[in-house]
C-alpha positions in Angstrom: 0.8 4.9 26.6 0.8 7.6 23.9 -1.5 7.6 21.0 -2.1 10.1 18.1 -5.6 11.5 18.1 -7.7 13.5 15.6 -10.2 15.5 17.7 -11.4 17.6 14.8 -11.0 17.2 11.0 -8.2 19.2 9.6 -4.6 19.1 8.3 -1.9 17.1 10.1 -1.0 20.1 12.2 -4.3 19.8 14.1 -3.4 16.3 15.4 -2.4 15.7 19.0 -0.7 13.0 21.0 -2.5 11.9 24.1 -1.6 9.8 27.1 -4.1 7.1 28.0 -4.2 3.6 29.4 -3.3 0.9 26.9 -6.2 -1.0 25.3 -6.9 -4.5 26.6 -7.6 -7.4 24.2 -11.1 -8.8 23.9 -11.5 -12.6 23.8 -10.7 -12.8 20.0 -7.9 -10.1 20.0 -4.2 -9.8 20.6 -2.5 -6.8 22.2 0.7 -5.7 20.4 3.5 -3.4 21.5 3.9 -1.4 18.3 7.4 -1.2 16.9 6.3 0.7 13.7 3.1 1.7 11.9 2.5 2.3 8.2 1.4 5.6 6.8 -0.8 5.8 3.7 -2.4 8.5 1.6 -5.8 7.4 2.9 -4.6 8.3 6.5 -4.1 11.9 5.4 -7.6 12.0 3.8 -9.2 10.5 6.9 -7.9 13.0 9.3 -9.2 15.8 7.1 -12.7 14.2 6.7 -12.0 14.0 3.0 -12.2 10.2 2.6 -15.3 8.6 1.2 -16.2 7.4 4.7 -15.9 9.9 7.6 -15.0 8.2 10.9 -16.6 9.4 14.1 -14.6 11.7 16.2 -12.3 11.5 18.1 -10.6 9.4 15.5 -7.3 7.6 16.1 -5.4 7.1 12.9 -3.2 4.2 11.8 -4.4 0.9 10.4 -1.3 -1.2 9.8 1.4 -2.1 12.3 4.2 -4.4 13.3 5.4 -5.3 16.8 5.5 -7.9 19.5 2.4 -9.6 21.1 2.2 -8.6 24.7 -1.1 -10.2 25.6 -3.8 -12.4 24.0 -7.5 -12.8 24.5 -8.9 -16.0 26.1 -10.1 -17.4 22.8 -6.8 -16.9 20.9 -4.9 -20.2 20.5 -2.9 -19.8 17.3 -0.8 -16.8 18.5 1.3 -16.3 21.7 3.0 -13.6 23.7 6.4 -12.7 22.4 5.7 -13.4 18.7 6.6 -10.7 16.2 3.6 -9.9 14.1 2.2 -7.5 11.5 -1.4 -6.7 11.2 -4.4 -4.5 10.6 -6.4 -2.6 13.1 -9.5 -0.5 12.8 -7.5 2.5 13.9 -5.1 3.6 16.6 -1.9 2.1 15.3 0.0 5.4 15.7 0.5 4.4 19.4 2.7 2.5 21.8 0.1 -0.4 22.0 -2.7 -1.5 19.8 -5.3 -4.4 19.9 -6.4 -6.3 16.8 -8.4 -9.3 15.9 -6.3 -12.4 15.8 -7.4 -13.3 12.3 -6.0 -9.9 11.0 -2.5 -10.6 12.4 0.3 -12.5 10.7 3.6 -13.7 12.2 6.6 -11.8 10.6 9.2 -14.0 8.8 12.8 -13.5 9.9 13.6 -12.0 6.5 11.4 -8.9 7.3 12.4 -6.2 9.8 9.7 -4.4 11.8 9.7 -1.3 9.7 9.2 -3.1 6.4 6.6 -5.4 7.9 4.7 -2.4 9.3 4.1 -1.1 5.8 3.6 -4.4 4.1 0.0 -5.7 4.7 -2.2 -3.2 2.8 0.0 -2.5 -0.3 1.3 -6.0 -0.9 -2.1 -7.7 -0.4 -3.7 -5.1 -2.7 -0.9 -5.7 -5.3 -1.3 -9.5 -5.3 -5.1 -9.3 -5.3 -5.0 -6.8 -8.1 -2.3 -8.3 -10.3 -3.2 -11.9 -9.9 -6.9 -12.1 -9.1 -8.2 -9.1 -11.0 -5.6 -8.6 -13.7 -4.7 -12.2 -14.3 -1.1 -11.2 -14.8 1.0 -13.9 -16.5 4.7 -14.5 -16.5 6.4 -12.7 -19.4 3.7 -10.0 -19.7 4.5 -6.3 -19.6 3.2 -4.2 -16.7 3.0 -0.4 -16.5 2.8 1.2 -13.0 2.2 5.0 -12.7 3.3 6.4 -9.4 5.8 3.6 -9.2 8.0 5.2 -6.6 5.4 5.5 -3.8 4.3 2.8 -1.3 1.5 1.4 -3.5 3.7 1.5 -6.7 6.8 0.0 -5.0 4.7 -3.0 -3.7 3.3 -3.5 -7.2 6.8 -3.6 -8.7 7.9 -6.2 -6.2 4.8 -8.4 -6.7 4.9 -7.9 -10.5 8.5 -9.1 -10.6 7.8 -12.0 -8.3 5.1 -13.0 -10.9 7.5 -12.8 -13.8 6.4 -9.5 -15.4 8.5 -7.0 -17.3 7.8 -3.9 -15.3 7.8 -0.3 -16.6 7.7 2.3 -13.9 6.2 5.7 -14.5 7.2 8.5 -12.1 7.4 12.3 -12.1 11.1 13.1 -11.1 14.5 11.6 -11.9 14.9 10.7 -8.2 11.6 8.8 -8.2 12.5 7.0 -11.5 15.9 6.0 -10.1 14.2 4.8 -7.0 11.7 2.7 -9.0 14.5 1.1 -10.9 16.3 0.3 -7.6 13.1 -1.3 -6.4 13.3 -3.8 -9.3 11.6 -2.1 -12.3 13.1 -3.0 -15.7 12.6 0.5 -17.2 11.2 3.9 -16.2 9.5 6.8 -18.0 8.5 10.3 -17.1 4.7 10.6 -17.3 4.6 14.4 -16.7 5.9 15.3 -20.2 3.4 15.9 -23.1 4.8 13.2 -25.3 5.3 10.5 -22.6 3.4 7.9 -24.7 6.1 8.2 -27.3 8.7 7.7 -24.7 6.8 4.7 -23.4 6.6 3.2 -26.9 10.3 3.6 -27.3 10.9 2.0 -23.9 8.6 -0.9 -24.8 10.7 -1.5 -28.0 8.0 -3.7 -29.6 6.8 -5.3 -26.4 3.0 -5.3 -25.9 1.6 -3.4 -23.0 -0.6 -6.0 -21.3 -1.5 -4.5 -18.0 -1.6 -1.1 -16.2 -1.7 -0.9 -12.4 -2.9 2.7 -11.7 -3.0 4.2 -8.2 -2.7 7.7 -9.6 -5.7 8.5 -11.8 -6.0 12.0 -13.0 -4.6 13.2 -16.4 -2.3 10.2 -16.5 -5.1 7.7 -16.9 -6.3 8.2 -20.5 -2.9 8.2 -22.1 -2.0 5.1 -20.2 -5.2 3.4 -21.3 -4.5 4.4 -24.9 -1.1 2.8 -24.6 -2.6 -0.6 -23.8 -2.2 -3.3 -26.5 -5.3 -5.0 -27.8 -6.8 -7.2 -25.1 -5.0 -5.3 -22.3 -6.3 -4.8 -18.8 -6.4 -1.6 -16.9 -6.5 -1.9 -13.1 -8.0 1.1 -11.3 -6.4 1.1 -7.8 -6.8 4.7 -6.6 -6.7 8.4 -7.4 -3.6 9.9 -5.7 -3.5 12.7 -8.2 -6.8 13.8 -6.8 -8.9 13.8 -10.0 -11.1 10.9 -10.9 -10.6 10.5 -14.7 -13.3 10.0 -17.3 -12.8 7.5 -20.1 -14.5 7.4 -23.5 -15.9 3.9 -23.7 -15.0 3.6 -27.4 -11.4 3.2 -26.4 -12.2 0.0 -24.5 -14.2 -1.2 -27.5 -11.5 -0.4 -30.1 -8.8 -2.0 -28.0 -10.8 -4.9 -26.8 -9.5 -3.9 -23.4 -10.9 -4.3 -19.9 -11.2 -1.7 -17.2 -11.1 -3.4 -13.8 -11.6 -2.0 -10.3 -9.2 -3.2 -7.6 -11.0 -2.7 -4.3 -9.1 -5.0 -1.9 -10.8 -3.5 1.1 -14.3 -4.2 -0.4 -13.2 -7.7 -1.3 -11.9 -8.3 2.2 -15.2 -7.1 3.7 -17.2 -9.4 1.4 -14.9 -12.4 1.7 -12.8 -12.1 4.9 -11.0 -15.3 4.3 -9.2 -13.8 1.3 -6.5 -12.3 3.4 -5.3 -15.6 4.9 -4.6 -16.9 1.4 -3.1 -13.7 0.1 -0.7 -13.3 3.1 0.2 -17.0 3.0 1.3 -16.6 -0.6 3.2 -13.4 0.1 4.9 -14.8 3.2 6.0 -17.9 1.4 7.5 -15.7 -1.3 9.3 -13.6 1.3 10.7 -16.6 3.0 11.8 -18.2 -0.3 13.4 -14.9 -1.5 11.0 -14.7 -4.4 9.6 -11.4 -3.3 12.1 -8.6 -2.9 10.4 -6.0 -0.7 11.2 -2.3 -1.5 13.0 -0.3 1.2 10.7 1.9 3.3 11.1 5.5 4.4 11.0 5.9 8.2 10.3 8.8 10.5 10.1 8.8 14.4 6.6 8.4 15.7 6.9 11.8 17.3 7.2 13.4 13.8 3.7 12.2 12.8 2.5 15.6 11.8 5.5 16.3 9.5 5.3 12.7 8.1 1.6 13.0 7.2 2.3 16.4 5.6 5.1 14.9 3.5 2.8 11.9 2.5 0.0 14.2 1.3 2.4 16.3 -0.7 3.7 13.3 -2.6 7.3 13.8 -1.3 7.8 10.3 0.0 9.7 7.7 -1.9 8.7 4.1 -1.0 6.3 3.3 1.8 6.3 5.7 4.8 6.5 4.2 8.2 6.5 5.7 11.7 8.9 4.0 14.1 8.4 4.1 17.9 11.3 5.7 19.6 11.9 2.7 21.9 12.4 0.6 18.7 15.2 2.7 17.3 
C-alpha cells in the first residue's frame, strides 16, 4: 500500500509517499480500506514540528478517515468486514489502509458519503462538545462564529443550527461569507475591517450576542469578546490566526461573561466514553435530517502536498478531504 510519510519536520513539500505492507489489526482493532481522509490545520503544524506536541519521526500524518472494514481483530464483535465506517487513528490515515481501535470507529449512516464522513469526526464532535457541554447553548440564542467558512467553523454552523441557534458567521472574504451563508448561517459579517463591531451590531438588530465559538484567536478575539451581551459565553477553540490573544480580565467582570476553553481532545483523553455519546447524538441527527452537514472540499490523495499547503494558507472553504484515487 501507499502511505504519506514525514521523515523530517518541514513544509508540505518535504513529505513523501512510501510503499509498504498494509498494517494488520491487533486484537481490539479494525483494518479499514481508506476511501478518504480529513485534513486539518493541526496536520500542517504537526508535519512542521510546530504543534504543542512533537511526534516521533518518521511521522505518518492523518488522524480521521472513512472507508470500508477489510479485517477485524479477534476481540472485535460489534463491527464486521464490509461495513462503511468513519473513525480516528493515531496517525497514518493518508494511506490506502489504516488500523484503528474499534471503539474509535463509527458506522456511517446512509445519508453521509465517504468524503463528508472522512471530515466529520473531529470538527463535529468538537462543535457539539463545545456548544452543548461547554457553552450550554440554548435554542433561540445567538451564536457568533469567526472563521465560519473553514472546516471547524462550518461544523459549528451546522451543529448550532441543529440546536436552534441564530448563527452569525464572521469571515474574511465575500466568497467565504457567501459560503458560510450557504452552509446555513443566518447572517455574515466581515471581521477584517476596523469597524466590524458596528457592522455586527447592525446585523444583530437588537438581538443579544450570547455565545462566541472562536477557532481563530488573534486580533479578532478581543472585539468579539467586547461584543458579547451581559452573561455571554466565549468559547476558545483554537488559534488559526497564529496569535494567542490576551484579554483584560475587567472585560469579563464588567460583562459578567465567561471565558471557556474547548479542548475536546483533552476531554476525550480524560473521559474516553464521551465520544460514544457525542457520536450517537450526531449520527441520530444526521439520520433524522436535523443536522445538515456542510459540503467538503476534496483533493486526490496524490495531491497531499498541495492540499496541505492550501490548508495552511487558509485558502480552503469548508473541510478539506483527501480522496483515494480508487474511490473516485
